[in-house]
Every structure is written in structure tokens, then in C-alpha cells.
C-alpha positions in Angstrom: 2.0 -3.3 35.6 -1.3 -5.2 36.0 -2.1 -3.1 39.1 -1.2 0.1 37.3 -3.5 -0.9 34.4 -6.4 -1.6 36.7 -5.9 1.7 38.6 -5.7 3.8 35.4 -8.8 2.2 33.9 -10.7 3.1 37.0 -9.4 6.6 37.0 -10.5 7.1 33.4 -14.0 5.7 34.2 -14.4 8.1 37.1 -13.6 11.0 34.8 -16.5 10.0 32.6 -14.4 8.6 29.7 -16.0 6.2 27.3 -14.6 3.2 25.4 -12.3 2.5 28.3 -10.3 -0.7 27.4 -7.0 -2.4 27.2 -5.2 -3.7 24.1 -2.7 -6.6 24.4 1.0 -6.0 23.4 3.3 -9.0 23.0 6.8 -8.3 24.2 10.1 -9.8 25.2 10.6 -9.3 28.9 13.6 -9.9 31.1 14.4 -12.0 34.2 17.7 -10.9 35.8 20.3 -13.3 37.1 23.8 -13.2 38.7 26.7 -12.3 36.4 30.5 -12.1 36.8 33.5 -10.7 35.0 36.9 -12.2 36.0 40.3 -11.4 34.7 42.2 -14.7 34.6 45.5 -13.6 32.9 47.9 -12.0 33.4 46.6 -11.8 36.9 43.3 -12.9 38.6 40.8 -10.3 39.6 37.0 -10.1 39.7 34.9 -7.1 38.7 31.3 -6.1 39.6 29.1 -6.5 36.6 25.5 -6.4 35.3 24.2 -8.4 32.4 22.7 -6.3 29.6 19.0 -6.9 28.9 18.2 -9.4 26.1 21.6 -11.0 25.8 22.4 -14.7 25.9 23.2 -16.5 29.1 26.3 -18.6 29.2 29.9 -18.9 30.4 32.9 -17.8 28.2 36.6 -17.9 28.8 38.6 -16.2 26.1 41.2 -13.6 25.2 40.3 -10.0 25.7 40.6 -7.4 22.9 39.9 -3.7 22.9 37.6 -2.5 20.1 37.1 1.2 21.0 33.5 2.2 20.0 33.0 -1.0 18.0 33.0 0.8 14.6 33.5 -1.2 11.4 36.9 0.4 11.0 38.0 -0.5 14.5 36.8 -4.1 14.1 38.5 -4.3 10.7 41.8 -3.4 12.3 41.4 -6.2 14.8 40.7 -8.6 12.0 40.7 -12.3 13.0 41.4 -11.4 16.6 37.7 -10.8 17.2 36.7 -14.4 16.4 36.3 -16.4 19.6 37.4 -13.4 21.8 35.7 -11.3 24.4 35.5 -7.7 23.0 35.7 -4.6 25.1 33.3 -2.0 23.5 32.9 1.6 24.7 29.4 3.0 25.4 27.6 5.7 23.4 30.1 7.3 21.1 28.9 10.1 18.7 31.2 11.1 15.8 30.0 14.4 14.3 26.3 13.9 13.8 26.5 10.1 13.3 25.1 7.9 16.1 25.3 4.1 15.8 23.0 2.2 18.2 24.5 0.0 20.8 22.6 -3.0 19.5 24.2 -2.5 16.0 27.7 -2.3 17.4 27.2 -5.4 19.6 25.8 -7.3 16.6 28.8 -6.4 14.5 31.0 -8.1 17.1 28.7 -11.2 17.0 28.7 -11.3 13.2 32.5 -11.4 13.3 32.5 -14.4 15.7 33.0 -12.6 19.0 32.3 -14.8 22.0 31.2 -12.1 24.4 31.2 -8.3 25.0 32.2 -6.2 27.9 30.7 -2.7 28.0 32.2 -0.1 30.4 29.9 2.6 31.9 30.1 5.8 29.9 30.9 8.1 32.9 32.5 7.8 36.3 30.5 6.4 39.1 32.2 3.3 40.3 29.4 0.9 39.3 28.2 -0.8 36.1 25.5 0.5 33.9 23.0 -1.6 32.0 21.5 -1.2 28.6 18.8 -2.7 26.4 21.0 -4.7 23.9 18.3 -6.5 22.0 14.6 -5.7 21.2 12.7 -8.5 19.6 15.3 -11.2 20.2 18.4 -11.9 22.3 21.9 -10.8 21.2 23.6 -14.2 20.6 26.4 -13.7 23.1 26.8 -12.7 26.8 27.1 -8.9 27.2 28.2 -7.6 30.6 28.5 -4.1 31.9 31.3 -2.9 34.2 32.2 0.5 35.7 34.1 3.0 33.7 37.1 2.6 36.1 37.1 -1.2 35.7 36.7 -0.8 32.0 39.7 1.4 31.8 41.8 -1.2 33.7 40.6 -4.0 31.5 41.4 -1.9 28.5 45.0 -1.5 29.6 45.3 -5.3 30.0 43.8 -5.8 26.6 46.2 -3.4 24.9 49.2 -5.0 26.7 48.2 -8.3 25.0 47.7 -11.9 26.3 44.8 -10.9 28.6 42.1 -13.5 29.2 38.8 -13.1 30.9 35.9 -15.3 32.1 32.3 -14.1 31.7 29.3 -15.7 33.3 25.7 -14.6 32.6 22.5 -16.2 33.9 19.8 -13.7 33.0 17.1 -14.8 30.5 14.5 -13.3 28.2 10.9 -14.6 28.1 7.9 -13.9 26.0 4.9 -12.3 27.7 2.0 -9.9 27.1 1.3 -6.5 28.6 -1.4 -4.0 27.7 -1.9 -0.4 26.4 -4.6 1.5 28.3 -7.0 3.4 26.1 -10.0 5.7 26.8 -11.8 8.6 25.1 -13.3 11.9 26.0 -15.7 13.9 23.7 -17.6 12.9 20.6 -18.4 9.2 19.9 -16.0 6.8 18.1 -15.9 7.1 14.3 -17.6 10.5 14.1 -14.8 12.9 14.2 -11.1 13.7 14.1 -8.8 12.4 16.9 -6.3 14.2 19.2 -4.0 11.7 21.0 -2.7 12.4 24.5 -0.3 9.7 25.6 2.5 8.6 27.8 4.2 5.3 28.6 3.8 3.5 31.9 6.8 1.3 31.9 10.3 2.3 33.1 13.7 1.1 32.1 15.1 -2.1 33.8 16.6 -1.1 37.2 15.2 2.4 36.8 12.7 3.6 39.5 10.5 5.2 36.9 9.6 8.2 39.1 10.6 10.8 36.5 10.6 8.5 33.4 7.7 8.1 33.2 5.5 8.5 36.2 5.5 12.2 35.7 4.2 11.8 32.1 1.4 9.5 33.2 0.3 11.8 36.0 0.3 14.7 33.6 -1.9 12.8 31.1 -4.3 12.0 34.0 -4.4 15.6 35.2 -4.9 17.1 31.7 -7.8 14.7 31.2 -9.2 15.6 34.7 -9.1 19.3 33.8 -10.7 18.8 30.4 -13.3 16.2 31.3 -16.0 18.7 32.5 -16.0 20.3 29.0 -16.0 17.2 26.8 -19.6 17.9 25.7 -18.2 20.9 23.8 -15.3 19.1 22.1 -15.2 19.2 18.3 -12.8 16.3 18.2 -12.3 13.1 20.2 -9.5 13.2 22.8 -8.0 9.8 23.0 -6.0 9.0 26.1 -3.4 6.3 25.7 -1.0 4.9 28.3 1.5 2.7 26.4 3.5 -0.3 27.6 6.9 -1.5 26.4 8.4 1.9 25.5 11.7 1.2 27.1 11.8 -2.2 25.3 11.8 -0.8 21.8 8.6 1.3 21.6 6.6 -1.9 21.5 3.4 -0.5 22.8 3.2 2.4 20.4 4.2 0.2 17.5 1.4 -2.2 18.4 -1.1 0.6 18.6 -0.2 1.9 15.2 -0.5 -1.6 13.7 -3.9 -2.2 15.4 -5.3 1.3 14.4 -3.7 1.9 11.0 -7.1 2.2 9.3 -7.9 5.3 11.3 -4.5 7.0 11.3 -5.6 9.5 8.8 -8.2 10.8 11.4 -5.4 11.7 13.9 -4.8 15.4 13.7 -2.3 15.9 16.6 -0.3 13.7 19.0 0.8 15.1 22.4 3.4 12.7 23.8 4.5 13.1 27.4 7.8 11.2 27.8 8.8 12.7 31.2 7.4 16.0 32.5 
């Protein structure tokens, strides 16, 4: 990310942009570690797993219960069985037009005393998926992902009753600072309305980022390159912003809005390139 910031700043300068600078963004970052999911009763079996981002490290051995999508109704049906248990929660489930974020559903389990969460992958593929479970702080329990097939098998054991699992998670969150990259083409600062052209430079954890969002950043640069020769004729300032922390809860854009809230009324249009 530091190398990307340096490169982008140099590209903007070469285009003749002014006010080229970075703006710090505090964020909660993630350091991965080994994880494991093991069925210990009624038989012993280990499953491939991935720890979900911003969840607590630890080791838990407990009974396994099936909670479907983790809705309030489903957790109410389980009642006291949730407390101290590892809860199997399905991935994104949409009922009609209602969507409940994964973080909210995991937090419900924790609020009811759940000791850990297992999240099967949404579709087939034979390997675990990983999600951002927390944003500004860790989810207070280990949350591990398994494949859809392994999740189906674990669900059968949970429904049969008397199933126990052992979870181990070692990944940890840490506080750090990254930067938004900002530059301008056209009239000077404070003299005119603003058009924002932006994209985020970060990619999701374990995602290569080639489509989301290298394509967006490249498009911002090429639009700026095409328009730069004509900036003396601009009626408005074209502000170029390459954000950080989008995949970690829109942290870069939130930070930008907070830092620039006094000039938000001057922004006439925002063109956001989140993937080409």
C-alpha cells in the first residue's frame, strides 16, 4: 500500500495535478494465523478452515448447535442451548427484501453467550470462504469458516444432538494507519465547485484485487490523463481521490468526509469507480 501510494502520487504530479497529498486514515488491520475446526464427538474429524477477519483468537471446545441463518427467531428457538456452545450459522441469507449483515448475526450469537461460530461457505467449492466479521473492533469470539460441504456434514451432526467441536484461532487484529491519496485538476482550491472522481486502492483479505479494485484505480488514472490537457478550461475543480480501507468498512471514505465536512456543500457530483 505504501508503494502504491508513492506511485500514484508521482503519476498525479506527472499529469500536472496540484495539491497532491496524502491524508492519514486510522484503521484496524489483520494479521492471519493458523486455525482449525475439529469434530470431537460423536466421532473425530478435522476440517479445513479460515478464521474470519477481526474475530478473537482462542481455543474453544463445546457442544455444536445449528442456528440456520442466525435470525432472532432461530436463536430464540435454541434458547439456553446457545450459551457456551459453538453455533453453526449460514452465510448471506436474504428473506424478501430484508438483509441482515453477517456482523449483526454473529453479534447476536455472542450476546446470547455463544462461545464460537462456524460459518459454512455459501456455495459449493470444497474450500472455506472468509468474511469481514468486525469493523472497528473484534467480534468477541472465534469465528471460523468451513466449506459448504463440511458445513452440511457438521449441520447433520448438530441436528443429531450431542455433537462437540474444538475450535482454534490464532489470527489477530492490530491498529495501524494507511492513507487516502488526493490530487486536483483545474481551478485553484477554494475558488469553485468540486467534482470528485474516486476509487479505492485496497482489496479484500485473500483477494488478489485485480478486478476489485485495480480496474477502478486504473480507470481513474486514465480519465485524469485524458482530461489533464484541458484543465485550464475547467469550470470546476476535478478532485482525484484514491481511498484506503474500503473493504474494512469504508474507513477511507468515512475519514475523508469527516476531514472535509466543511466543504461538502461545494461537491456537485461524485463518480465512484468500484470495479470497472
